[in-house]
C-alpha positions as CSV (number, residue, x, y, z in Angstrom):
1,M,-10.1,7.9,-17.0
2,R,-11.2,6.6,-13.6
3,K,-9.7,7.6,-10.3
4,I,-10.6,5.3,-7.4
5,A,-9.7,5.3,-3.8
6,F,-9.9,2.0,-1.9
7,I,-10.8,3.1,1.6
8,N,-11.7,1.7,5.0
9,Q,-10.6,3.1,8.3
10,K,-10.5,-0.5,9.7
11,G,-7.4,-2.5,8.9
12,G,-7.3,-6.1,7.8
13,V,-10.4,-5.9,5.6
14,G,-8.8,-6.7,2.2
15,K,-8.2,-3.1,1.1
16,T,-4.6,-3.4,0.0
17,T,-5.2,-6.9,-1.5
18,S,-8.1,-5.5,-3.5
19,T,-6.1,-2.4,-4.7
20,A,-3.2,-4.6,-5.9
21,N,-5.3,-7.3,-7.6
22,V,-7.9,-5.1,-9.2
23,G,-5.0,-3.1,-10.6
24,A,-3.4,-6.2,-11.9
25,G,-6.7,-7.5,-13.3
26,L,-7.3,-4.2,-15.2
27,A,-3.7,-4.2,-16.5
28,L,-4.0,-7.8,-17.8
29,R,-7.1,-6.7,-19.7
30,G,-5.1,-4.0,-21.6
31,K,-5.8,-1.0,-19.3
32,K,-3.0,1.3,-18.4
33,V,-3.0,1.5,-14.6
34,L,-1.3,3.6,-11.9
35,L,-1.3,2.4,-8.3
36,I,-0.5,4.9,-5.6
37,D,0.5,3.6,-2.2
38,L,-0.6,6.3,0.3
39,D,-0.2,4.2,3.4
40,P,3.0,4.7,5.4
41,Q,3.0,0.9,6.1
42,G,3.9,0.4,2.4
43,N,1.9,-2.9,2.2
44,L,0.8,-2.2,-1.4
45,S,4.4,-1.6,-2.4
46,M,5.5,-4.9,-0.8
47,H,2.6,-6.7,-2.5
48,L,4.1,-5.6,-5.8
49,G,7.7,-6.5,-5.1
50,V,9.0,-3.2,-3.7
51,D,10.6,-3.4,-0.2
52,P,9.7,-0.2,1.6
53,H,12.5,-0.7,4.1
54,N,15.1,-0.6,1.3
55,N,13.5,1.9,-1.0
56,D,14.6,5.5,-0.6
57,L,12.3,7.0,-3.2
58,S,8.6,7.1,-2.3
59,I,5.6,9.3,-2.5
60,Y,7.0,11.2,0.5
61,Q,9.8,12.6,-1.7
62,I,7.2,13.8,-4.2
63,I,5.0,15.7,-1.8
64,N,8.0,17.4,-0.1
65,G,9.2,18.5,-3.5
66,K,12.5,16.6,-3.5
67,N,11.8,14.3,-6.5
68,S,9.5,14.3,-9.4
69,P,6.8,11.7,-9.8
70,C,8.6,10.2,-12.8
71,E,11.8,9.7,-10.7
72,V,9.8,7.8,-8.1
73,L,7.6,5.8,-10.5
74,K,8.3,2.1,-10.6
75,K,7.3,-0.6,-13.1
76,T,5.9,-3.8,-11.8
77,A,6.0,-7.4,-13.0
78,I,2.7,-6.9,-14.8
79,K,2.8,-5.0,-18.1
80,N,0.8,-1.7,-18.0
81,L,0.8,-1.7,-14.2
82,D,2.9,1.1,-12.6
83,L,3.4,2.0,-8.9
84,I,4.1,5.1,-6.9
85,P,5.5,3.3,-3.7
86,S,5.4,4.4,-0.1
87,N,7.5,3.8,3.0
88,I,7.5,4.7,6.7
89,D,8.8,8.3,5.9
90,L,5.3,9.1,4.9
91,A,4.1,8.8,8.5
92,S,5.7,12.2,9.2
93,A,3.9,13.9,6.3
94,E,0.6,14.5,8.2
95,V,2.5,16.5,10.9
96,E,4.7,18.3,8.4
97,L,1.7,19.3,6.2
98,V,-0.5,20.6,9.0
99,N,0.5,24.3,8.4
100,T,0.8,24.0,4.7
101,V,-1.6,26.1,2.6
102,G,-3.8,23.7,0.6
103,R,-2.7,20.7,2.6
104,E,-5.8,18.7,1.6
105,T,-4.8,18.8,-2.1
106,I,-1.0,18.6,-1.9
107,V,-0.8,15.1,-3.4
108,K,-3.2,16.1,-6.2
109,F,-0.9,19.1,-6.9
110,Y,2.1,16.9,-7.5
111,L,0.5,13.9,-9.1
112,D,-2.4,15.3,-11.2
113,D,-0.4,15.5,-14.5
114,L,1.0,12.0,-14.2
115,I,-2.4,10.4,-13.2
116,H,-4.0,11.6,-16.4
117,E,-1.6,9.6,-18.5
118,Y,-3.4,6.4,-17.3
119,D,-6.8,4.7,-17.9
120,Y,-7.1,4.1,-14.1
121,A,-5.5,5.5,-11.0
122,L,-6.1,3.4,-7.9
123,I,-5.1,4.7,-4.5
124,D,-4.5,2.5,-1.4
125,C,-5.5,4.7,1.6
126,P,-4.2,4.2,5.2
127,P,-6.6,2.7,7.7
128,S,-7.5,6.1,9.2
129,M,-9.4,9.2,8.3
130,G,-6.4,11.5,8.5
131,L,-4.8,14.0,6.2
132,L,-3.4,11.4,3.8
133,T,-6.9,9.9,3.3
134,L,-8.3,13.3,2.8
135,N,-5.7,14.0,0.1
136,A,-6.8,10.8,-1.7
137,L,-10.5,11.9,-1.6
138,T,-9.6,15.2,-3.3
139,I,-7.9,13.4,-6.1
140,V,-10.4,10.7,-7.0
141,N,-14.0,10.7,-8.3
142,E,-14.9,7.3,-6.9
143,I,-14.6,5.3,-3.7
144,F,-14.5,1.6,-3.4
145,I,-15.0,0.3,0.2
146,P,-13.8,-3.2,0.9
147,L,-15.7,-4.8,3.8
148,Q,-14.9,-8.1,5.5
149,T,-18.0,-10.3,5.9
150,E,-17.4,-10.6,9.6
151,Y,-19.1,-9.4,12.8
152,F,-17.6,-5.9,13.0
153,A,-17.9,-5.3,9.2
154,L,-20.0,-2.1,9.5
155,Q,-18.2,-0.7,12.6
156,G,-16.9,2.7,11.8
157,V,-18.6,2.9,8.4
158,S,-20.9,5.7,9.6
159,K,-17.8,7.9,10.4
160,L,-16.4,7.1,6.9
161,L,-19.7,8.1,5.3
162,Q,-19.7,11.4,7.3
163,T,-16.2,12.2,6.1
164,F,-17.3,11.4,2.5
165,E,-20.2,13.8,2.8
166,V,-18.1,16.6,4.1
167,V,-15.4,16.2,1.4
168,K,-18.0,16.0,-1.3
169,K,-19.7,19.2,0.0
170,R,-16.6,21.2,0.6
171,L,-13.7,19.9,-1.5
172,N,-14.8,17.5,-4.3
173,D,-18.3,17.6,-5.5
174,S,-17.7,14.9,-8.1
175,L,-16.9,12.3,-5.4
176,E,-19.2,9.2,-5.4
177,I,-19.2,5.8,-3.6
178,T,-19.4,3.4,-6.6
179,G,-18.6,0.0,-5.2
180,I,-18.7,-2.1,-2.0
181,I,-16.4,-5.1,-2.2
182,P,-17.3,-8.0,0.2
183,C,-14.1,-9.7,1.3
184,L,-12.9,-12.6,3.4
185,Y,-16.2,-14.4,2.7
186,D,-16.7,-17.9,4.0
187,S,-20.0,-19.4,2.7
188,R,-19.8,-22.3,5.1
189,T,-20.6,-20.0,8.1
190,K,-24.0,-18.7,8.9
191,L,-22.5,-15.5,10.2
192,G,-20.8,-14.8,6.9
193,R,-24.0,-15.2,5.0
194,E,-25.9,-13.0,7.5
195,V,-23.3,-10.2,7.4
196,L,-23.3,-10.3,3.6
197,E,-27.0,-9.7,3.6
198,K,-26.6,-6.8,6.1
199,I,-24.0,-5.2,3.9
200,K,-26.3,-5.5,0.8
201,E,-29.1,-4.0,2.8
202,Y,-27.0,-1.1,4.2
203,F,-25.5,-0.2,0.8
204,N,-28.5,-0.9,-1.4
205,G,-27.5,-1.2,-5.0
206,K,-23.8,-0.5,-4.5
207,V,-22.4,-3.9,-3.6
208,F,-20.6,-5.8,-6.3
209,N,-22.0,-9.2,-7.3
210,T,-18.5,-10.6,-7.0
211,I,-17.6,-11.8,-3.5
212,I,-13.9,-12.3,-2.6
213,R,-13.7,-15.6,-0.8
214,K,-11.2,-16.5,1.9
215,N,-8.2,-18.0,0.1
216,V,-4.8,-19.1,1.3
217,K,-3.1,-18.2,-2.0
218,L,-4.4,-14.6,-1.6
219,S,-2.6,-14.4,1.8
220,E,0.6,-15.9,0.3
221,S,0.9,-13.8,-2.8
222,P,2.2,-10.5,-1.1
223,S,5.1,-12.4,0.4
224,H,6.2,-13.2,-3.1
225,G,5.7,-9.7,-4.4
226,L,3.1,-10.7,-6.9
227,P,-0.6,-10.1,-7.5
228,I,-2.7,-13.2,-7.3
229,M,-3.1,-13.5,-11.1
230,A,0.7,-14.0,-11.4
231,Y,1.3,-16.0,-8.3
232,A,-1.6,-18.5,-8.5
233,P,-3.7,-17.9,-11.6
234,D,-5.8,-21.0,-11.1
235,S,-6.8,-20.2,-7.5
236,N,-10.2,-19.0,-6.2
237,G,-8.6,-15.7,-5.4
238,A,-7.5,-15.1,-9.0
239,R,-11.0,-16.2,-10.2
240,D,-12.7,-13.8,-7.8
241,Y,-10.6,-10.8,-8.6
242,T,-10.8,-11.5,-12.4
243,A,-14.6,-11.5,-12.1
244,L,-14.5,-8.3,-10.0
245,T,-12.4,-6.6,-12.6
246,K,-14.9,-7.5,-15.3
247,E,-17.7,-6.0,-13.2
248,I,-15.7,-2.8,-12.7
249,I,-15.2,-2.4,-16.5
250,A,-18.9,-3.2,-17.0
251,Q,-19.7,-0.2,-14.8
252,E,-18.4,2.0,-17.6
253,K,-20.6,0.4,-20.3
254,K,-23.6,0.9,-18.0
255,E,-22.7,4.5,-17.5
256,I,-22.3,5.1,-21.2
257,N,-25.7,3.4,-21.9
258,T,-27.3,5.6,-19.2
259,E,-25.9,8.8,-20.8
260,E,-27.0,7.7,-24.3
261,K,-30.6,7.1,-23.0
262,Q,-30.6,10.5,-21.3
263,T,-29.3,12.2,-24.5
264,T,-32.0,10.4,-26.5
265,R,-34.8,11.5,-24.1
266,F,-33.5,15.1,-24.2
267,K,-33.5,15.1,-28.1
268,E,-37.0,13.6,-28.2
269,H,-38.2,16.3,-25.8
270,A,-36.4,19.1,-27.5
271,F,-37.8,18.4,-31.0
272,R,-41.4,17.7,-30.1
């Protein structure tokens, strides 16, 4: 299975939109997907039709031991797409967990068994580098970074990369950055094209070929509690996230081919 955190300490970059729509895209292609909302704002939950203001059961109840993950888990409108929702109660978790032994892995402790029942676990992280984000980074093996193709795109990325290196060294040596998602792209502007080139230069080889264009339907779909594929399947937003989903699945085939080539080279060397 694949465990992926969608992370950027800057808000409004398409992080939650990408988590929801990549998850939906994978589910529509027959994958069993778990989405985990680790942001106290609960935007991912709202995007999938769960009102965090009227939902008493959330990931907060899981990490304080009051409810099991199965009691909190919710089905979504998309087959094979399940959700662990969030709400504002989660905002107090960082303070409450400060003196807890193993506070960086408390979410993993409670969710690890459930996660492994799925093909994909996708985590929507809060726009900060606090304890909740740190918990996400100890669960996953991969990081996707959504970046808006605007002037301040790379602002704060160096801090994110520093945190990644520390976590990889001390807490999770399997952690890798495996995808950069360019979002909010407007090909009509020179600035958008220039920033996209800078992103590709900065993250050499890690940027997805698919670029998520600015799209009104993408902005509308959360208010209807639906991913873009269900809300406006013929929109550019649906086309872009469908293409991105195919790229993400193709990463696995590329990895398998690489492993097969390495195994073949090893055998050839061993039997000379």
